[in-house]
Structures are given as structure tokens and as C-alpha cells.
C-alpha positions as CSV (number, residue, x, y, z in Angstrom):
1,M,5.7,-0.5,-20.8
2,A,6.3,1.3,-24.1
3,E,9.8,0.9,-25.7
4,T,11.6,2.4,-28.7
5,A,12.2,0.4,-31.9
6,E,15.7,-0.2,-30.5
7,E,14.0,-1.8,-27.4
8,Q,14.7,0.9,-24.7
9,P,16.0,4.5,-24.3
10,I,19.7,5.0,-23.8
11,T,20.2,5.8,-20.1
12,Q,23.9,6.4,-19.9
13,R,25.7,8.7,-22.3
14,K,29.1,10.3,-22.5
15,N,30.2,13.3,-24.6
16,G,26.9,14.2,-26.1
17,L,24.9,11.9,-28.4
18,S,25.3,8.2,-28.2
19,R,26.4,6.1,-31.1
20,G,23.7,4.9,-33.5
21,V,21.9,8.3,-33.8
22,S,22.3,9.9,-37.2
23,D,23.3,13.6,-37.4
24,E,20.0,14.2,-39.4
25,L,17.9,12.7,-36.6
26,A,19.8,14.6,-33.9
27,E,19.3,17.9,-35.8
28,N,15.6,17.1,-36.3
29,M,15.0,16.3,-32.6
30,A,16.8,19.4,-31.4
31,S,14.5,21.9,-33.1
32,G,10.8,22.6,-33.6
33,W,9.7,22.5,-30.0
34,A,7.4,25.2,-28.5
35,D,8.4,27.3,-25.5
36,T,6.2,26.1,-22.6
37,E,7.5,28.3,-19.8
38,A,4.6,28.8,-17.3
39,D,3.7,31.7,-15.0
40,L,3.2,29.9,-11.7
41,R,2.0,31.0,-8.3
42,P,3.6,29.9,-5.0
43,I,2.5,26.6,-3.4
44,A,-0.1,26.9,-0.7
45,Q,2.4,26.1,2.1
46,A,5.2,28.4,0.9
47,D,4.9,30.7,3.9
48,N,4.9,27.7,6.2
49,T,8.0,26.2,4.7
50,A,9.8,29.5,4.9
51,A,8.9,29.8,8.6
52,R,10.2,26.2,9.2
53,R,13.5,27.1,7.5
54,A,13.8,30.1,9.8
55,V,13.4,27.9,12.9
56,L,16.0,25.5,11.5
57,S,18.4,28.4,10.7
58,A,18.1,29.8,14.2
59,R,19.0,26.5,15.8
60,F,22.3,26.0,13.8
61,P,23.8,29.5,13.2
62,G,27.0,29.7,11.1
63,E,26.6,26.1,9.9
64,R,25.9,24.9,6.4
65,L,22.8,22.6,6.4
66,V,22.2,20.1,3.6
67,V,18.8,18.3,3.2
68,P,18.4,16.0,0.2
69,A,15.2,14.8,-1.4
70,G,16.6,11.4,-2.3
71,N,16.9,9.6,-5.6
72,L,15.0,7.0,-7.6
73,K,15.4,3.4,-6.4
74,T,15.5,0.4,-8.7
75,R,12.6,-2.0,-8.4
76,S,13.8,-4.5,-10.9
77,N,16.3,-4.2,-13.8
78,D,15.5,-0.9,-15.4
79,T,12.3,0.0,-13.6
80,E,12.1,2.2,-10.5
81,Y,9.8,2.4,-7.5
82,P,7.4,5.4,-7.5
83,F,9.4,8.2,-5.9
84,R,8.5,9.6,-2.5
85,A,10.5,12.6,-1.3
86,A,12.4,12.4,2.0
87,T,10.1,13.8,4.7
88,D,12.6,16.5,6.0
89,Y,13.1,17.8,2.5
90,A,9.4,18.0,1.7
91,Y,8.7,19.6,5.1
92,L,11.2,22.4,4.5
93,T,10.5,23.0,0.8
94,G,7.2,21.6,-0.4
95,D,9.0,20.1,-3.4
96,L,8.3,16.4,-4.0
97,K,10.6,15.6,-7.0
98,E,13.6,13.3,-6.9
99,D,17.3,14.5,-6.8
100,G,16.6,17.8,-5.2
101,V,18.8,19.2,-2.5
102,L,18.1,22.1,-0.1
103,V,21.2,23.9,1.1
104,L,21.1,26.5,3.9
105,E,24.2,28.7,3.4
106,P,25.3,30.5,6.5
107,V,25.4,34.3,6.3
108,A,25.5,37.1,8.8
109,G,22.3,37.0,10.7
110,G,21.1,33.6,9.5
111,H,21.1,31.6,6.3
112,D,20.4,31.9,2.6
113,A,18.4,29.0,1.4
114,V,19.0,27.6,-2.1
115,L,17.1,24.8,-3.7
116,Y,19.0,22.7,-6.2
117,R,16.8,20.8,-8.7
118,L,17.0,19.3,-12.1
119,P,16.3,21.9,-14.8
120,R,14.4,21.3,-18.0
121,S,16.0,18.6,-20.2
122,D,18.5,19.9,-22.7
123,K,17.2,19.6,-26.2
124,E,20.5,20.7,-27.9
125,N,22.5,17.7,-26.7
126,G,19.6,15.2,-27.0
127,E,19.3,14.6,-23.2
128,F,15.5,15.1,-23.3
129,W,15.0,12.1,-25.6
130,L,18.1,9.9,-25.3
131,D,18.2,9.8,-21.5
132,G,15.8,7.4,-19.8
133,Q,14.9,10.1,-17.3
134,G,14.7,12.8,-20.0
135,E,11.4,14.7,-20.3
136,L,10.3,12.9,-23.5
137,W,10.3,9.7,-21.4
138,A,9.5,10.8,-17.9
139,G,7.4,13.9,-18.4
140,R,8.0,17.6,-18.3
141,R,9.9,19.1,-15.3
142,H,9.6,22.6,-14.0
143,S,12.2,25.0,-15.2
144,L,14.4,26.6,-12.5
145,T,12.5,29.8,-12.9
146,E,9.2,28.0,-12.5
147,A,10.5,26.2,-9.4
148,Q,11.6,29.5,-7.9
149,A,8.1,30.9,-8.3
150,L,6.5,27.8,-6.8
151,Y,8.7,27.3,-3.7
152,G,9.8,30.9,-3.0
153,L,13.5,29.9,-3.1
154,P,16.4,30.7,-5.5
155,C,16.8,27.5,-7.6
156,R,20.0,26.2,-9.2
157,D,21.0,23.2,-11.3
158,V,21.4,20.3,-8.9
159,R,24.2,18.9,-11.2
160,T,26.4,21.7,-9.7
161,V,25.7,21.0,-6.1
162,T,28.4,18.4,-5.4
163,D,31.1,20.8,-6.6
164,V,29.6,23.6,-4.5
165,L,29.7,21.3,-1.4
166,R,33.2,20.1,-2.0
167,R,34.4,23.7,-2.0
168,A,32.5,24.6,1.1
169,D,34.4,25.5,4.2
170,G,33.2,25.7,7.8
171,P,30.9,23.4,9.7
172,V,28.5,21.3,7.7
173,R,25.6,19.0,8.6
174,V,23.6,16.7,6.2
175,V,20.5,14.6,6.6
176,R,21.9,11.2,5.9
177,G,20.4,8.1,4.2
178,H,18.9,9.7,1.1
179,D,21.6,10.7,-1.3
180,A,24.9,8.8,-1.4
181,G,26.5,11.3,-3.9
182,I,25.9,14.2,-1.5
183,E,27.3,12.3,1.4
184,T,30.4,11.3,-0.6
185,A,31.0,15.0,-1.6
186,L,30.8,15.9,2.1
187,A,32.7,12.9,3.5
188,D,35.6,14.9,4.9
189,K,33.5,17.6,6.4
190,I,30.7,15.8,8.3
191,T,30.4,13.6,11.4
192,A,27.8,11.1,12.4
193,R,27.2,12.8,15.7
194,T,26.5,16.3,14.4
195,D,24.4,14.9,11.5
196,E,22.3,13.0,13.9
197,E,21.7,16.2,15.9
198,L,20.3,17.8,12.8
199,R,18.0,14.8,12.1
200,V,16.7,14.7,15.6
201,F,16.0,18.4,15.6
202,L,14.0,18.2,12.4
203,S,12.0,15.3,13.8
204,E,11.2,17.3,16.9
205,M,10.2,20.3,14.8
206,R,7.3,18.3,13.5
207,L,5.9,17.4,16.9
208,V,3.6,20.5,16.8
209,K,1.7,21.0,13.5
210,D,0.9,24.4,12.0
211,E,-2.4,25.3,10.6
212,F,-1.6,24.2,7.1
213,E,-0.6,20.8,8.4
214,V,-3.7,20.3,10.5
215,G,-5.8,21.1,7.3
216,E,-3.8,18.5,5.3
217,L,-4.3,15.9,8.0
218,Q,-8.0,16.5,8.0
219,K,-8.0,16.1,4.2
220,A,-6.2,12.8,4.6
221,V,-8.7,11.6,7.2
222,D,-11.7,12.7,5.2
223,S,-10.5,10.7,2.1
224,T,-9.8,7.8,4.4
225,V,-13.3,7.8,5.7
226,R,-14.6,7.6,2.1
227,G,-12.2,4.8,1.5
228,F,-13.6,2.8,4.4
229,E,-17.1,3.4,3.0
230,D,-15.9,2.1,-0.3
231,V,-14.7,-1.1,1.3
232,V,-18.0,-1.8,3.2
233,K,-19.9,-1.4,-0.1
234,V,-17.9,-4.2,-1.8
235,L,-17.5,-6.7,1.1
236,D,-19.6,-9.2,-0.9
237,K,-17.1,-9.0,-3.7
238,A,-14.2,-9.5,-1.2
239,E,-15.9,-12.6,0.1
240,A,-15.8,-14.0,-3.5
241,T,-12.1,-13.2,-3.9
242,S,-9.8,-12.3,-0.9
243,E,-8.4,-9.5,1.3
244,R,-6.7,-8.2,-1.8
245,Y,-10.1,-6.9,-3.1
246,I,-10.3,-4.8,0.1
247,E,-6.7,-3.6,-0.4
248,G,-7.3,-2.6,-4.0
249,T,-10.6,-0.9,-3.2
250,F,-9.0,1.3,-0.6
251,F,-6.0,2.0,-2.8
252,L,-8.3,3.3,-5.6
253,R,-9.6,6.0,-3.3
254,A,-6.1,6.9,-2.1
255,R,-4.8,7.3,-5.7
256,V,-7.9,9.2,-6.9
257,E,-8.0,11.7,-4.0
258,G,-4.4,11.7,-2.8
259,N,-0.8,10.7,-3.6
260,D,-0.8,7.2,-2.3
261,V,-1.6,5.1,0.8
262,G,0.5,6.4,3.7
263,Y,1.6,2.9,4.6
264,G,0.9,-0.7,3.5
265,S,-2.8,-1.2,4.2
266,I,-3.7,-3.9,6.8
267,C,-6.7,-5.8,5.5
268,A,-6.9,-8.6,8.0
269,A,-9.9,-10.9,8.0
270,G,-10.6,-13.6,10.5
271,P,-7.5,-14.8,12.5
272,H,-5.2,-12.6,10.4
273,A,-6.6,-9.7,12.6
274,T,-4.4,-11.0,15.4
275,T,-1.3,-10.2,13.4
276,I,-0.4,-6.6,14.2
277,H,1.1,-5.8,10.8
278,W,-0.7,-8.2,8.5
279,V,0.1,-6.7,5.0
280,R,0.1,-9.8,2.9
281,N,-3.6,-9.4,2.4
282,D,-4.0,-12.7,0.6
283,G,-6.4,-14.5,2.9
284,P,-10.1,-15.3,2.6
285,V,-12.9,-13.0,3.7
286,R,-15.6,-15.1,5.4
287,P,-19.1,-14.2,6.7
288,G,-19.1,-14.5,10.5
289,D,-15.5,-13.3,10.8
290,L,-14.2,-9.9,11.7
291,L,-12.3,-7.6,9.3
292,L,-9.6,-5.4,10.8
293,L,-9.0,-2.6,8.3
294,D,-6.0,-0.3,9.2
295,A,-5.4,2.1,6.3
296,G,-4.7,5.7,5.5
297,V,-4.7,8.0,2.5
298,E,-1.6,10.2,2.0
299,T,-2.4,13.6,0.6
300,H,-0.6,15.2,-2.3
301,T,1.5,17.1,0.3
302,L,2.5,13.8,2.0
303,Y,0.4,14.0,5.1
304,T,-1.2,10.7,6.1
305,A,-4.2,9.5,8.0
306,D,-4.0,6.3,10.1
307,I,-7.4,4.8,11.0
308,T,-8.5,1.3,12.1
309,R,-12.0,-0.1,12.3
310,T,-12.9,-3.7,13.1
311,L,-16.0,-4.7,11.2
312,P,-18.3,-7.8,11.2
313,I,-18.1,-9.0,7.7
314,N,-21.7,-10.1,7.6
315,G,-22.8,-6.8,9.3
316,T,-23.5,-8.1,12.8
317,F,-21.2,-8.9,15.7
318,S,-21.5,-12.2,17.4
319,P,-22.0,-12.1,21.2
320,V,-18.3,-12.8,21.9
321,Q,-17.1,-10.5,19.1
322,R,-19.3,-7.7,20.5
323,K,-18.0,-8.4,24.1
324,I,-14.4,-8.0,22.9
325,Y,-15.1,-5.1,20.6
326,D,-17.0,-3.1,23.4
327,A,-14.0,-3.6,25.7
328,V,-11.6,-2.2,23.2
329,Y,-14.0,0.7,22.6
330,E,-14.2,1.4,26.3
331,A,-10.4,1.4,26.4
332,Q,-10.2,3.8,23.5
333,E,-12.7,6.2,25.1
334,A,-10.5,6.3,28.2
335,G,-7.4,6.9,26.1
336,I,-9.0,9.7,24.1
337,A,-10.2,11.4,27.3
338,A,-6.6,11.5,28.5
339,V,-5.4,13.5,25.5
340,R,-5.2,17.2,26.5
341,P,-2.6,19.9,26.7
342,G,-0.4,19.5,29.7
343,A,-0.9,15.8,30.0
344,K,2.0,13.4,29.8
345,Y,2.3,11.8,26.4
346,Q,2.0,8.3,27.9
347,D,-1.2,9.1,29.9
348,F,-3.5,8.0,27.1
349,H,-1.6,4.7,26.9
350,H,-1.9,4.0,30.6
351,A,-5.6,4.9,30.7
352,A,-6.4,2.5,27.8
353,Q,-4.2,-0.3,29.2
354,R,-5.9,-0.1,32.6
355,V,-9.4,-0.7,31.1
356,L,-8.1,-3.6,29.1
357,A,-6.4,-5.1,32.2
358,E,-9.7,-4.7,34.1
359,K,-11.6,-6.6,31.4
360,L,-9.0,-9.4,31.2
361,V,-9.3,-9.8,35.0
362,E,-13.1,-9.6,34.9
363,W,-13.2,-12.3,32.2
364,G,-11.0,-14.6,34.3
365,L,-8.1,-14.6,31.8
366,L,-5.7,-13.0,34.3
367,E,-5.5,-13.2,38.0
368,G,-5.9,-9.8,39.7
369,P,-5.7,-7.5,41.3
370,V,-5.5,-5.1,38.3
371,E,-2.6,-3.2,39.9
372,R,-0.6,-6.4,40.0
373,V,-1.4,-7.1,36.3
374,L,-0.3,-3.6,35.2
375,E,2.8,-3.6,37.3
376,L,3.9,-6.9,35.8
377,G,2.6,-6.1,32.3
378,L,0.7,-9.3,32.1
379,Q,-2.0,-7.8,29.9
380,R,0.6,-7.4,27.1
381,R,0.2,-11.0,26.1
382,W,-3.0,-9.9,24.4
383,T,-2.6,-6.1,24.1
384,M,0.9,-6.4,22.7
385,T,1.7,-2.8,21.5
386,G,1.7,0.7,22.7
387,T,-1.6,2.6,22.3
388,G,-0.6,5.2,19.7
389,H,2.0,7.3,18.1
390,M,2.5,10.8,16.6
391,L,1.1,11.3,13.1
392,G,2.0,13.6,10.3
393,M,4.0,13.3,7.1
394,D,5.2,10.0,8.4
395,V,2.7,7.5,9.7
396,H,5.0,7.1,12.7
397,D,5.9,10.7,12.7
398,C,8.8,12.3,14.7
399,A,10.3,8.9,15.1
400,V,13.8,10.0,16.0
401,A,12.8,12.7,18.5
402,R,14.5,12.4,21.8
403,R,12.6,10.4,24.4
404,E,12.3,13.4,26.7
405,A,10.7,15.4,23.9
406,Y,8.3,12.6,22.8
407,A,7.6,9.5,24.8
408,D,8.4,11.1,28.1
409,G,7.2,14.6,27.0
410,T,4.1,16.7,27.5
411,L,1.2,17.1,25.0
412,E,0.8,20.6,23.5
413,P,-1.9,22.1,21.2
414,G,-1.1,21.2,17.6
415,M,0.2,17.7,18.3
416,C,-1.6,15.0,16.4
417,L,-1.5,11.3,17.6
418,T,-3.3,8.1,17.2
419,V,-5.2,6.3,19.9
420,E,-5.5,2.7,19.0
421,P,-5.9,0.1,21.8
422,G,-6.5,-3.5,20.7
423,L,-7.0,-7.1,21.9
424,Y,-5.4,-9.9,19.9
425,F,-6.3,-13.4,20.8
426,Q,-4.1,-15.7,18.8
427,P,-5.7,-18.8,17.2
428,D,-3.2,-21.1,18.8
429,D,-3.3,-19.6,22.3
430,L,-4.2,-22.5,24.6
431,T,-4.6,-20.3,27.6
432,L,-7.8,-18.9,26.2
433,P,-11.3,-20.3,26.0
434,E,-11.8,-21.6,22.5
435,E,-14.4,-19.0,21.6
436,Y,-11.9,-16.2,22.0
437,R,-9.2,-17.7,19.8
438,G,-8.6,-16.1,16.4
439,I,-10.4,-12.8,17.3
440,G,-8.4,-9.5,16.9
441,V,-10.0,-6.1,17.5
442,R,-8.4,-2.7,17.1
443,I,-10.1,0.7,17.0
444,E,-7.9,3.7,16.0
445,D,-8.6,7.4,15.5
446,D,-6.5,10.4,14.7
447,I,-6.6,12.9,17.6
448,L,-5.5,16.5,17.5
449,V,-4.5,18.2,20.8
450,T,-6.4,21.5,21.1
451,E,-6.2,24.4,23.5
452,D,-9.0,23.0,25.6
453,G,-8.7,19.3,25.1
454,N,-8.8,17.3,21.8
455,R,-10.6,16.9,18.6
456,N,-11.2,13.6,16.9
457,L,-10.3,14.2,13.3
458,S,-11.8,10.9,12.3
459,A,-15.1,11.2,14.2
460,A,-17.1,10.8,11.0
461,L,-16.5,7.0,11.2
462,P,-18.7,5.3,13.7
463,R,-17.0,3.6,16.7
464,T,-19.6,1.9,18.9
465,S,-20.6,-1.6,18.0
466,E,-24.2,-0.5,17.5
467,D,-23.2,2.5,15.3
468,V,-20.9,0.3,13.2
469,E,-23.7,-2.2,12.5
470,A,-26.1,0.6,11.6
471,W,-23.5,2.3,9.4
472,M,-22.7,-0.9,7.5
473,A,-26.4,-1.7,7.0
474,R,-27.0,1.7,5.4
475,L,-24.0,1.4,3.1
476,K,-24.9,-2.2,2.1
477,G,-28.6,-1.4,1.7
């Protein structure tokens, strides 16, 4: 990381320029810079974010609503983690920069929305080159005029927002957990109960995706498909190194075509595939084993895919691997078939679990009948998890929605969810025949509920064992 001759930029200043800067240097740095104001068009989702704010406004008439983007978080000493805007803020504005705050001010008939952001760095007082987050160090920011054009909102200096909020009267709600300074400014005006109602409502708003969101999810899926192809092409190199080669290969695609990965990639080879959230990715990749790859590209607008394929590292399933894989595939087919408008959300889970329970009884691993197994949940020793979740800007989207709106709710067109049954036979499970131990299989696709059924957004990736083998052979050839 580059540093100044004095080691690092000054990051905390009071009363203008810091000591050690000569008047001559300060005068020199304050002048001679070109005006770079740009004429910008609105972001693609500007109409969508406006419509979302209108829905939010109608739900909380007469109340001031405060939605922060969040702040930079320290990784170590004076370095920060890459910033990712809070989902609710990005959903309502399309802005992805740190420190922003959306405020919906109550007015007769609704709300006036104002976006508070950092303006351009001040060159007169030296902020732009003496502050560690100044533009000379961290890159150019949009001016408030530019931001207004981009996001279709009046934009004001975020450094004034705490004073504005302290003076505010009437009921106020804030999305908590992202900006301690905002919460402190509102401390005597907010309650945990009313703030939670705001958070829950925003989560439930995202249950049904609009047309823009569906398009972004498809972009994320398409990039993810290419990322899986990239991995298959370099499996020989992963065999010579470790699971990290797989992780790095997929990450390259995510960074080239998107913002990032949507979550920590699971690159689980061999017995690691039996660990649901294996993200250490530091194990060997051996011919004859399976690779469970669960990964998703996050788009520049923060929508993520979430796809899993379980692949034979040498390109061919062994008989027992194929037996287990085909059972999971059959369960997934049953789950996907249950996704349709008007169905209960949990129908796809129950359909997939029934198939897996039938297979476990058929193989002699559980004593039937199947109804008894399902009633007692005995199959869960090896199926472990639910069969899917909502998908969107968060990989586990709409996570704080009320149970009656989500888990016990009804599917509607525009909802997007994963269907991802699996069987996980732990390497130390003595109740299993030895040939099963250490095998984990999951197959996961991203399914959009449509008016007449569903659409598999990730159908471009093969799913049957035969198609997987043929696909891998083509890519390796």
C-alpha cells in the first residue's frame, strides 16, 4: 500500500490544516485543479427505487424514516474492509457508497425523500489530500449535484444530518445496526419496537421482485454459470494445489463481471462436502472424490446468485457417488415441481424431503415406513437443513420477515428462491456402510415463481449425473 514520505496521510484533523504543513504547500495544493463536474443520467433502477420509497411512505404516514448506508469498518490498524452498503439503503436508493443516509421527511400526503451523502472533498481547507478518506487518497466522489442526477433525489451534505435529526420532532424510526452516530443522534426519539417494525416491513417488501430485480438476478446467475465453467477448466491445477485454487478462480469471475461474491464460496472437496458451510477452502482436491461447489456472483447492484453443483473431480461418478447424486437430483426435481403461485412456501421442502426419506428407507439406512420417518424427522441426520430460502440482494433474503409472510406464507409470482436438497454422510458416522462415509452431495438452483409455475434461472448448468459428466468432458477437452 502506497504511503507518503511522512509514512501515512493524516486522518484526524481539527481547525483546518494539521501541523507540519507549510503555508506554501497548503496554498499550492489548494489551487490549480480542473473542474470535473459531470453531466450524468439517472441510474437504471431510479424509477424502481422511487416506487419502493412510495410503498414505504404509504406504510408509515406522518413518521420520519431514517435508513443509513453504514460506515467503513476497520480490518486491521488503519486499513478497512471493502465497503458493502446496507441492503435496505441500497434497495431504496441505488446508492452504494459509505456514510450515506436516506431520510423520508413526513409532509402532507406522504414524504419528501432526501439523500444525505458526502460531497466532493474540500480543496480550500486541504481535506481532499490531508484526510485519509479524502479524494486524493480514496478516489473522486460524486458531487451532490451529480448524485441528485443519478439517484433522482435531493442530495445534501451528510455532515449536517445528525443536527437535522436531533432537531426533528414527531415520531421517528431508524434501521438500526449500520450507523452508530445516527442512532446516537436519535437516541431520545426512537424505540426498539418501532424500529423493528420498520426493519421487518422492509424485509417483506423484498419478497416479491420487480422486473429490474429479476433481470439483475439473471445477470448474477449467468456470471455464476461462467464461474463454474472456469472452475471445471482448472480442476487439474486445483489438484496440484488445494481448494483455494477453486475459490480464487471463481472469485476472479465475480470481480471481473460483478461487484464481488455474494457470500463466502464453499469449495468443498472430498469429506469437506459433508460440512454445510465449509468456507476454509484449504483442503486437498483429489481425483476420485467429489467437489461440492456452492458459489454466487454478486452484481454491481448487489443482487446475488446462489448455485451449487457437486462434481466428480476426475470427471466420472463412481457407482456409489452416482447413486447418492441421482437421489438428490430426484429430490430436487420434486422440490422444483412444487414451486408455483398459490403453493405454500414449505411445499417444496416437504416434497424434496419425502424423496430423500424414501431413498434412505430403500437403502436400509432408516426403518420405515416413510411416514414414520418424516413424522419423527429421522432423515435429518443426513439431510440436515431446510431445502431453500429466498434470494435477492442478500443471499438469505428477507431474513427478518414475519413467519406468516415467509416460512408459513404463500408463493407469489416474482418471488425468487433456492431449491437445494442434499445428503451429507459424515466420515465418522458409524451407522453408515463404509462406502457412504465422507460423501456429501447438494444440488442447488435459483427458481423464479412465474404466473403459471416457475422458471429455473440457472438451467444453463447441467444437473443430471450424465449431463454433468458430458459437460465436464467438453470443458476439459
